C-alpha positions as CSV (number, residue, x, y, z in Angstrom):
1,M,9.2,32.2,4.8
2,K,6.1,34.4,5.2
3,D,4.9,33.6,1.7
4,F,5.4,29.9,2.4
5,L,3.2,30.1,5.5
6,T,0.6,32.1,3.7
7,F,0.6,29.4,0.9
8,I,0.1,26.7,3.5
9,R,-2.8,28.5,5.2
10,E,-4.6,29.4,1.9
11,R,-4.2,26.0,0.3
12,G,-5.1,24.0,3.3
13,V,-1.9,21.9,3.2
14,A,-1.8,21.5,6.9
15,G,-5.4,20.2,6.9
16,F,-4.6,17.9,4.0
17,A,-1.6,16.5,6.0
18,I,-3.7,16.0,9.1
19,G,-6.4,14.3,7.1
20,F,-3.9,12.0,5.5
21,I,-2.5,10.9,8.9
22,V,-5.9,10.5,10.4
23,G,-7.1,8.6,7.3
24,G,-4.2,6.1,7.7
25,A,-5.2,5.6,11.4
26,V,-8.9,5.1,10.5
27,S,-7.9,2.6,7.8
28,K,-5.9,0.6,10.4
29,L,-8.8,0.7,12.8
30,V,-11.3,-0.4,10.2
31,T,-9.0,-3.2,9.1
32,A,-8.7,-4.4,12.7
33,L,-12.5,-4.3,13.1
34,V,-12.9,-6.4,10.0
35,V,-10.2,-8.9,10.8
36,D,-10.7,-9.2,14.6
37,I,-14.5,-8.9,14.9
38,I,-16.4,-9.2,11.7
39,N,-14.3,-12.0,10.3
40,P,-14.8,-14.3,13.2
41,L,-18.5,-13.5,13.3
42,L,-18.9,-14.3,9.6
43,S,-16.9,-17.5,10.1
44,L,-19.5,-18.6,12.6
45,V,-22.4,-17.7,10.4
46,L,-20.9,-19.4,7.4
47,Q,-19.9,-22.3,9.5
48,N,-16.3,-21.9,8.4
49,T,-14.1,-23.4,11.1
50,G,-10.9,-21.6,9.9
51,Q,-10.3,-17.9,9.2
52,L,-12.6,-16.3,6.7
53,A,-9.7,-14.9,4.8
54,Q,-8.6,-18.4,4.0
55,A,-12.0,-19.5,2.7
56,K,-11.6,-20.7,-0.9
57,F,-12.8,-23.1,-3.5
58,V,-10.6,-24.9,-6.0
59,I,-11.2,-25.2,-9.7
60,G,-8.5,-27.3,-11.3
61,N,-5.2,-25.8,-10.3
62,A,-6.8,-22.4,-9.5
63,E,-7.7,-21.4,-5.9
64,I,-10.5,-18.8,-5.7
65,L,-10.0,-16.9,-2.4
66,W,-13.5,-15.6,-2.0
67,G,-13.0,-15.1,1.8
68,H,-10.2,-12.7,1.3
69,F,-12.1,-10.8,-1.3
70,L,-15.2,-10.6,1.0
71,M,-13.0,-9.2,3.8
72,A,-11.5,-6.6,1.5
73,L,-15.0,-5.6,0.3
74,I,-16.3,-5.3,3.8
75,D,-13.2,-3.3,4.8
76,F,-13.8,-0.9,1.8
77,L,-17.5,-0.4,2.5
78,I,-16.9,0.4,6.2
79,L,-14.1,2.8,5.3
80,A,-16.1,4.5,2.6
81,F,-19.0,4.9,5.0
82,V,-16.8,6.4,7.7
83,V,-15.2,8.9,5.2
84,Y,-18.6,9.9,3.8
85,F,-20.1,10.3,7.3
86,L,-17.1,12.4,8.5
87,F,-17.1,14.5,5.3
88,K,-20.8,15.3,5.7
89,K,-21.1,15.7,9.4
90,L,-18.0,17.9,9.7
91,G,-18.9,20.0,6.8
92,L,-15.6,19.4,5.0
93,E,-17.0,20.3,1.6
94,R,-16.4,23.9,2.7
95,L,-12.6,23.4,2.8
96,D,-12.5,23.6,-0.9
97,A,-13.9,27.1,-1.0
98,K,-12.0,29.6,-3.2
99,K,-9.8,32.3,-1.7
100,K,-11.7,35.6,-1.3
101,T,-10.2,38.5,-3.1
C-alpha cells in the first residue's frame, strides 16, 4: 500500500483526477453560458426569432445546421481560453516536472 501511495504522489494521479472532475464541471458551466446567455444574445443580433442552435439553411434535401456549429465553436473557444488561462495563471506547467533523484 505504501508503494501505491508513493506512486500516486509522484505521478500526480490525484491532481489529474481532480483536474478531470473540475474540467467536466467547467465544461458544463461553459456550455450553460453559451446556451443560456450567448445563444439568445446572438439570436437577437442575427434577428433569428428561434433558438440559434436551430438556425439552418436548406440545399435540396440537406439541412445545414450552421447555428448548432456556431454554438459548438463558441463553446470550444471559451473552454480553450479558460483552460489556457488557468494553465498559465496557476503555473500548472510545473506539474510535469521530473522526479528529483
